[in-house]
C-alpha positions, 0 to 999 in steps of 0.5 A, a space after each residue: 140934873 146936878 149943878 154941883 156936888 159941893 152942897 147943890 141940887 140934883 135929881 132924885 127918884 121918888 117911889 115911883 121910879 121918877 125923878 125930882 130935885 133935892 138939896 143936899 149939903 154934904 156931897 162929897 168925890 169918892 176916891 179909892 186909891 186902887 183905881 188912881 194909884 196903879 203901882 200900889 195896886 199892883 204891890 197890894 194883891 190885885 192882879 190886873 185893872 179894875 174893870 170900871 175904873 181904870 184911868 188908862 182903860 178903853 171900855 166903860 171907865 167911871 171918871 168920878 163917883 159922888 156921894 150924899 150920905 144924908 140922902 143915901 145917893 150917889 151919882 157918877 160920870 161915865 164914860 163909854 170907849 171903843 173897847 166897850 163896842 159891840 153893834 157898829 158905833 153902839 156899846 155893848 149891853 153888857 158894859 152897861 150892866 156891868 156899871 150898874 153892877 159897880 154902882 150897886 155895889 159901891 153905893 152900899 160900901 159906902 153906906 155900910 159901917 164896914 169900909 171900902 169893899 164891905 159888901 157884894 152885889 148880888 142881883 143886878 136887874 137892869 132895864 136897857 131903854 136905849 142904845 149908848 153910842 161909842 164915846 159917850 159921856 153920860 150920868 148914873 145917879 141912884 139911891 137906896 131905896 131900902 135898908 132890911 137888915 143886910 140886904 141894901 135896895 138900889 135903885 139907879 138910872 143911866 142918863 144924859 143929865 137933861 139940860 139946863 137954863 134955856 136948854 132945859 129939857 127932860 134927861 134921856 134915859 139909857 138904862 135902869 137898875 133895881 139891884 140888890 147888894 149884901 152889907 158887912 160881906 168880905 169877899 176877899 180872903 186877904 186879912 191886911 191893912 188894905 182889908 181893913 180900911 175905913 172911909 174918911 172926909 177931908 178937904 182937897 187942898 187943891 179944889 177946897 172941896 170935900 172928898 170921901 177918901 179910903 185910909 189906904 191913902 195913908 198906907 205905904 
C-alpha cells in the first residue's frame, strides 16, 4: 500500500516479484509541463495530446506519478475511461500495455542524468492477469531492477492498492510488467531549450510537498 508520497511507507517488489513494505523519504510528485499546459504544448512542437497524460482524455489517463530516487521506485494513480473499452464494460488490454510502456519509459527518464525524454522503452513484456472495468482507478507501482550500461530493467505491477486498517487485504493484481528501456537516447530531432530541459526538485507552494518538475516551467 501507499500511505503517502512525501516520505512514508509504500509497497515495493522483491527479487521474486512479490511486494514488501519499505520506507522512503524522498517521494516527489512528477510534473511535466506538456502534460498540463496544453497551450504551451501546442506552441512547442507537439502535434496532438499525450496518449496517457491528456488531462482531457477519456481513455487510459495517468493522474499522478510519484518518484523516489533513493529506492529507484515510482508509483502512479491511473484512471481507465470509456474510450479504453473493448469487451462490454471492460478495458482493452492495449490500454493496460500502453500504461506499462509509459511507466517503463518515464521511470528511466527520471533515473537518467539526461533529463525528461532522455531514453526510450524498447521492450514491454506484460502479463494481463485480470480484466479492468471501465471507470476503474488503480495503482501502478514499480522499480528499476537493474541498470547495466545504457540498459534499464523495470518491473511494475498494476493493482488496486489493497486495503488498510481493519480493511487490510492483499492488493488485487491486474497486470505485471518486465520492461527494458535504453538510457540517454534522444528520439526527437529538435534542438532547442525544450529538448534540453533538466529535472528540478522544488516545494509546492500550495501543498508544501516536494515536486520533481521539468525546467520547462520556467520557459516562455
